N, C-alpha and C positions, 0 to 999 in steps of 0.2 A: 702960835703961828696961825695967821688967817688963811682963808681959802685962797685969796689972791696970791699970797706968798707961796702957797703950795703949788699952784698952777705955774707960777713964775719959775720956781725951782725945777719943776718937772720939765718945763719947756727948755730950760737951760741944759738939763741933763740930756734931753733928746737931741738938742742941737750938737752937744759934744759927741754923743754917740754917732750922729750922722757924719760929723767930720772924721771920726775915727774910722768908720766904715768906708768912707770915700778914700782915705789914705791907704787902707788895707787893699781896696780894689785897685788903686793905682799901683801899689807895690806888686800885687799879683800879676797885673798886666805887664809891668816891666820885667818881672822874672820870667814870664811866659815868652816874651819877645827875646830875652837873653838866651833862654834854653833853645829856642828855635834857631837863633843865630849860631849857637854852638853845634847844634845838630847838622846844620848846613855845612859847617866847617869839617865835620867828621862823617865822611861817607859810609864808614863801616856801621855806624849806628843806624843810618837810613836803611841799609840792607837788612840789618837785624830786625828793624821794625817791619819791613816788608815781609820777611820770613815769618814773623810772629802773626801778622795779619793773615797770611796764607794758611798757617797752621790752624788758626781760629776758624777760618772759613771751611777748612777741610773737616774739622771736628763737628761742625754743624750739620 
């Protein structure tokens, strides 16, 4: 295998990895938005979060 082939293979692998990372980032963003929507629908979780933040600030 020549050097040119090695560089070409490496470039293709890096391109695939970039596509995979982009897909993962997209999925994470969608999941974050979905969780935010669910939290907005459930006011009890919002209150619990506020209490947790209060407790954390009190401990500091």
